[in-house]
C-alpha positions as CSV (number, residue, x, y, z in Angstrom):
1,X,-7.2,7.8,-8.6
2,X,-7.7,4.0,-9.3
3,X,-8.9,2.8,-12.2
4,X,-12.0,0.2,-11.5
5,X,-12.6,-2.9,-13.4
6,X,-16.2,-4.7,-12.2
7,X,-16.5,-8.9,-12.6
8,X,-19.2,-10.9,-12.6
9,X,-17.7,-12.0,-9.1
10,X,-17.3,-9.1,-7.2
11,X,-15.1,-5.9,-7.9
12,X,-11.7,-5.0,-9.2
13,X,-9.6,-2.2,-8.7
14,X,-5.9,-1.4,-10.1
15,X,-4.1,1.3,-7.4
16,X,-1.4,3.7,-8.4
17,X,1.3,1.9,-7.8
18,X,0.0,-0.9,-10.3
19,X,-1.2,-3.8,-8.1
20,X,-4.1,-5.4,-9.1
21,X,-7.0,-6.2,-6.1
22,X,-10.0,-7.9,-6.8
23,X,-12.5,-8.8,-4.2
24,X,-15.3,-11.7,-4.6
25,X,-17.1,-14.4,-2.3
26,X,-17.1,-18.3,-2.0
27,X,-20.4,-20.0,-1.2
28,X,-20.3,-23.4,-0.4
29,X,-23.0,-25.9,0.1
30,X,-21.2,-28.0,2.9
31,X,-23.8,-29.7,5.3
32,X,-24.0,-25.9,6.6
33,X,-23.6,-23.4,4.2
34,X,-20.4,-21.0,4.0
35,X,-19.6,-18.1,2.6
36,X,-16.0,-16.3,2.2
37,X,-15.3,-13.2,1.3
38,X,-12.1,-13.1,-0.7
39,X,-9.4,-10.6,-2.1
40,X,-6.4,-10.8,-4.1
41,X,-4.2,-8.3,-3.8
42,X,-1.8,-9.0,-7.1
43,X,1.9,-8.4,-6.8
44,X,3.6,-5.1,-7.4
45,X,5.7,-4.0,-10.5
46,X,8.4,-5.9,-9.9
47,X,6.2,-9.4,-9.5
48,X,6.7,-9.9,-6.2
49,X,4.0,-9.6,-3.2
50,X,0.9,-10.9,-4.2
51,X,-1.6,-12.1,-1.3
52,X,-4.8,-13.2,-1.1
53,X,-7.6,-13.9,1.9
54,X,-10.6,-15.5,2.9
55,X,-13.0,-13.6,5.2
56,X,-15.6,-14.3,7.3
57,X,-18.8,-11.9,6.7
58,X,-18.0,-10.0,10.0
59,X,-14.1,-9.9,9.2
60,X,-14.7,-8.1,5.7
61,X,-17.2,-5.5,7.5
62,X,-14.8,-5.0,10.0
63,X,-11.9,-4.3,7.3
64,X,-14.2,-2.4,5.5
65,X,-15.2,0.2,7.9
66,X,-11.1,0.2,8.8
67,X,-10.5,1.1,5.7
68,X,-13.4,3.6,5.4
69,X,-12.2,5.3,8.2
70,X,-8.5,5.7,7.4
71,X,-9.6,7.0,4.4
72,X,-11.4,9.8,5.9
73,X,-8.5,10.7,7.8
74,X,-6.4,11.6,5.0
75,X,-9.3,12.9,2.9
76,X,-11.1,14.8,5.5
77,X,-8.7,14.8,8.7
78,X,-11.9,12.7,10.4
79,X,-12.2,10.0,12.2
80,X,-14.8,7.9,11.6
81,X,-17.0,6.5,14.8
82,X,-17.0,2.3,14.5
83,X,-20.4,1.3,13.7
84,X,-21.4,4.8,12.0
85,X,-21.7,4.3,8.0
């Protein structure tokens, strides 16, 4: 089980192994509006291995589908079809 901690900018959770994962977004109003979904994975218990990603909306959606599919396999032994929600 994970602990969930919401934030005004997005969502966050702490995994069983102690890594903090924060999901948010960046919106820039350059000549054309630009939006990115951000993902920050905090360090492990020993303070190593931090990562930050900036994803396009399409990349974030693809990542979400991949995570759901893997979770379904482990939880239910089923593979979620691409595009199915």
